[in-house]
C-alpha positions in Angstrom: 85.0 146.2 104.0 88.4 144.5 104.0 90.1 143.6 107.1 93.0 145.9 106.5 90.7 149.2 106.0 88.9 148.2 109.0 91.6 147.8 111.4 93.0 151.0 109.7 89.8 153.1 110.9 90.3 151.7 114.1 93.8 152.9 114.6 92.7 156.3 113.1 90.1 156.4 115.9 92.4 155.2 118.6 94.9 157.9 117.6 92.3 160.6 118.0 90.8 159.6 121.0 91.2 162.2 123.8 90.4 160.2 126.8 90.6 156.2 127.8 88.4 153.9 129.4 87.8 154.7 133.1 89.6 152.6 135.6 86.7 151.3 137.1 84.9 150.2 134.0 87.1 148.5 132.0 85.0 145.0 131.6 81.7 145.5 129.3 80.2 142.6 127.6 76.8 143.3 127.4 76.8 143.9 123.6 77.3 140.3 123.1 73.7 139.7 124.2 73.0 140.8 120.4 74.1 137.5 119.0 72.0 135.2 117.3 70.2 132.2 118.6 72.6 129.5 119.4 72.6 125.8 118.6 75.0 123.4 120.7 76.4 120.7 118.8 76.9 117.5 120.6 80.5 117.3 120.9 82.3 121.0 120.5 81.2 124.4 121.4 79.8 126.3 118.4 80.6 129.9 117.9 77.9 132.6 117.5 76.7 133.4 114.3 77.0 137.0 114.7 80.2 137.9 113.1 81.2 140.7 115.5 81.5 137.9 118.2 82.7 135.0 115.8 85.8 133.9 115.6 86.3 133.0 111.8 88.0 129.8 110.8 91.7 130.0 110.3 95.1 128.8 110.9 95.3 128.1 114.6 98.2 126.0 115.9 99.2 124.6 119.2 102.6 126.8 118.5 100.6 129.9 118.8 99.1 128.9 121.9 102.5 128.0 123.1 103.7 131.5 122.5 100.9 133.1 124.0 101.4 131.2 127.1 105.0 131.9 127.4 103.9 135.6 128.2 102.5 134.5 131.5 104.8 134.5 134.4 105.8 131.4 136.3 107.4 130.6 139.4 108.7 127.8 141.7 106.5 128.0 144.9 103.2 127.2 145.7 100.8 128.4 148.3 97.1 127.7 149.2 95.2 131.0 151.5 91.6 131.2 151.8 90.0 134.6 152.7 86.5 133.9 154.0 83.6 136.3 154.2 80.1 134.9 155.7 79.6 131.4 153.5 82.0 132.6 150.7 86.0 132.3 150.8 88.3 132.9 148.2 91.3 130.4 147.9 94.4 130.5 145.6 97.1 128.1 144.5 100.0 129.7 142.1 97.9 131.7 139.6 94.7 130.0 140.1 91.9 131.3 142.2 88.5 129.9 143.2 85.7 130.2 145.3 84.4 127.7 148.1 80.7 128.4 149.0 79.1 126.8 152.1 76.1 126.0 149.8 75.1 122.8 147.7 75.6 123.1 143.9 71.8 123.1 143.6 71.6 126.2 145.6 74.1 127.9 143.5 73.3 126.9 140.0 70.7 129.5 139.3 72.4 132.6 140.8 75.8 131.8 139.1 73.7 131.3 135.7 72.2 134.4 136.3 75.6 136.2 136.9 76.9 135.5 133.5 73.7 136.7 131.8 73.8 140.0 133.8 77.2 140.7 132.7 76.0 140.5 129.1 77.0 136.8 128.0 74.9 134.1 126.3 75.7 130.5 126.6 76.8 127.8 124.4 77.0 125.1 127.2 74.5 124.5 130.2 75.1 121.2 132.0 73.6 121.2 135.0 74.4 117.6 136.1 77.9 118.3 135.7 77.9 121.9 136.9 79.3 123.5 133.6 78.3 126.7 132.3 80.2 128.1 129.1 79.8 131.5 127.8 79.9 132.1 123.7 82.6 134.3 122.4 82.2 137.7 123.2 84.1 141.1 122.8 85.2 143.5 126.0 83.9 146.8 124.3 85.1 148.7 127.4 88.3 148.5 125.5 87.3 150.5 122.6 87.9 154.5 122.8 85.1 156.3 124.0 86.0 159.6 122.2 83.8 161.9 120.1 84.2 160.1 116.9 83.2 156.6 118.7 80.2 158.4 120.4 78.9 159.7 116.9 80.0 157.8 113.8 79.9 154.6 116.1 76.7 154.8 116.6 75.8 154.4 112.9 78.8 152.3 111.9 79.4 150.4 114.8 80.9 147.4 112.9 83.8 149.3 112.0 85.0 149.3 115.7 86.5 146.3 117.0 89.1 145.3 119.7 90.5 142.5 117.6 89.9 140.0 121.0 87.4 137.8 121.7 86.7 136.0 125.0 84.8 133.2 126.5 84.7 131.7 129.9 83.8 128.5 131.4 82.3 128.1 134.9 83.0 124.7 136.7 80.9 124.1 140.4 82.2 121.0 142.1 80.5 119.3 144.9 83.0 118.7 147.9 82.6 115.9 150.8 81.3 118.4 153.4 78.6 119.6 151.2 80.2 122.7 150.0 80.9 123.8 146.6 83.9 124.9 144.9 83.5 127.2 141.7 86.2 127.7 138.9 86.0 130.6 136.3 88.4 130.1 133.3 89.2 132.3 130.6 90.2 131.5 126.8 91.3 134.2 124.7 91.5 134.9 120.9 93.3 137.5 118.9 92.9 139.0 115.2 96.2 139.1 113.3 97.3 139.8 109.9 97.9 136.5 107.7 99.7 138.7 104.9 102.4 141.2 104.3 99.9 143.1 102.4 97.7 143.3 105.5 94.3 142.5 103.6 93.7 139.4 105.1 93.5 138.4 109.3 93.1 135.1 111.1 92.2 134.2 114.6 94.8 132.7 117.1 94.9 131.9 120.8 96.2 134.4 123.0 97.1 133.6 126.9 94.5 133.0 129.5 94.3 135.9 131.7 94.6 134.9 135.1 93.6 138.6 136.3 90.4 138.5 134.5 89.4 135.2 135.9 89.9 136.9 139.2 87.7 139.9 138.6 84.9 137.8 137.7 85.4 135.5 140.8 85.2 138.8 142.6 82.1 139.9 141.0 80.6 136.6 141.3 81.3 137.1 145.2 79.2 140.2 145.2 76.5 138.3 143.4 76.4 135.6 146.4 76.3 138.2 149.1 79.8 140.0 149.7 80.1 143.6 149.7 82.2 145.4 147.1 84.8 146.3 149.6 85.2 142.9 151.1 85.3 141.3 147.3 88.2 143.7 146.2 90.1 143.1 149.7 89.7 139.3 149.6 90.8 139.2 145.7 93.8 141.5 146.1 96.1 139.3 148.2 99.3 138.7 146.1 100.2 134.9 145.7 103.0 133.0 144.6 103.2 130.9 141.3 102.9 127.3 141.5 105.2 124.5 140.6 105.9 123.9 136.7 104.9 120.7 135.2 107.2 118.5 133.0 106.6 115.8 130.4 108.0 112.2 131.6 107.5 108.6 130.3 106.5 105.8 132.6 106.5 102.4 131.0 106.4 103.6 127.7 103.4 106.1 128.1 103.9 109.9 128.1 102.6 111.5 131.4 102.6 114.9 133.2 104.5 114.8 136.1 103.8 117.4 139.1 105.6 118.0 142.4 102.3 118.4 144.2 100.0 116.1 146.0 96.7 115.0 144.7 94.2 117.8 145.7 96.5 120.3 144.2 97.3 118.4 141.0 93.4 117.2 140.7 92.6 121.1 140.8 95.5 122.1 138.7 94.5 119.8 135.8 90.9 120.5 135.9 91.4 124.1 135.4 94.0 123.5 132.6 91.2 121.2 130.8 88.9 124.0 130.8 91.3 126.5 129.9 92.6 124.5 126.9 89.3 123.7 125.8 88.6 120.1 126.0 85.0 118.9 126.2 84.6 117.2 129.9 81.7 114.6 129.8 82.3 113.7 133.3 84.5 113.5 136.1 85.1 111.1 139.3 87.3 112.6 141.7 87.5 109.7 144.0 89.4 107.8 141.1 91.1 110.8 139.8 89.8 110.6 136.3 88.4 113.4 134.1 86.3 112.1 131.1 87.0 113.9 128.0 86.6 114.0 124.3 89.3 115.0 121.7 89.0 115.5 117.8 91.9 113.6 116.0 93.6 115.4 113.1 92.9 114.4 109.6 96.5 113.5 107.8 94.7 113.6 104.4 93.8 117.1 104.6 95.1 120.8 105.5 94.8 121.0 109.3 93.7 124.1 111.3 96.0 122.5 114.0 95.0 121.3 117.4 93.4 124.3 118.9 91.7 125.2 115.6 89.5 122.2 116.3 88.9 123.2 119.6 87.9 126.6 118.5 85.9 125.7 115.4 84.0 122.9 113.4 82.8 122.0 110.0 81.0 119.4 108.3 84.3 117.5 107.6 85.6 117.5 111.1 86.4 114.1 112.6 84.3 112.2 115.1 85.6 113.0 118.8 87.5 110.3 120.4 86.8 109.6 124.0 89.8 109.6 126.4 90.4 109.5 130.4 92.8 112.2 131.8 94.0 110.3 135.1 95.6 111.8 138.0 97.5 109.6 140.2 99.5 110.6 143.5 101.8 109.5 145.9 102.7 111.9 148.7 103.8 115.1 147.1 104.1 113.5 143.3 101.4 113.4 140.8 101.5 111.8 137.7 98.8 112.5 134.9 98.2 110.1 132.0 96.1 109.3 129.1 93.7 106.3 128.7 91.4 105.3 126.1 87.6 104.9 126.6 88.2 101.2 127.7 90.8 102.5 130.3 93.8 101.2 128.7 97.1 103.3 128.6 97.8 105.4 125.4 100.9 106.0 123.8 99.6 107.1 120.8 100.3 110.5 118.9 97.2 112.0 120.3 98.0 110.9 123.8 101.3 112.7 123.2 99.6 115.7 122.0 97.2 115.8 124.8 100.0 115.6 127.3 101.9 118.4 125.7 98.9 120.8 125.9 98.6 120.2 129.4 102.1 120.5 130.2 102.4 123.6 128.2 99.6 125.1 130.0 100.8 124.3 133.5 104.4 125.6 132.9 
């Protein structure tokens, strides 16, 4: 069945639907557990082989990502405010929220790992030494209509029903000097769109990260760690102002991202940005302000999928990833983010400019 027919059937089912998803049941990724056995390549995360949860190859451009990011509201003020319950508290800065738990990472790894499995996900990345967990692409089946047609025909022809969206989540646990742990959850999304005027072909393109979805999973994680439902909802519900935007600059001929924030906030925001935009973070050294990342250089001799296409897919002809250091340097309330090569030398290459632009665009 071609994509146009499938999407048409979805539209018919939606138009005939007499009821919607219940307000309290808008997240259901359980069907993602039907995915095939996964293999994790050495550099980039591989997509599940189950086509229902796979983001197919196609044109995925940085421009498309920028368009999606533009949908998110941004502001000029920043604020950090903790809400603590027991040994768990939720902190916030701009549109970012994260948990601080008064337990070491070693005690949190298993319950946090189990949390995503309990919510219907499978993993493509598990790095306990770095405190990193990344799920496979999955579909939120709660967005599908739960009408008579879905409950009858859908049981037989379940593949006809699709939301046209896929989500994956990265969890990063970072040790603090006092022995507690910061837990970050970041979302990446893709959406299926028509690629031709005849509407007979579709491609997948990035859609904006969803901070509200990140917050909901942080709230549910609080419950997993011992906070009650009522307490978790109250803690996560407080409104927050947006963080200051980022701008691209040039220091000594080297492209940089400039932030009007002190080191702690800048470090946190850059880490979340790298997670959201799909960089492979090999290691990090907060004391030196360095993230060690991998990046796949575009091949000028062949038709490219674009920067984000390489982050979301991989093929046999893909170039070997290059290693870089993303460095955060601060003086007072001003921070500068630059790109160094694997040896620690400043970079002014096209790749460095691309990386700086992607980070700045995500932080705007």
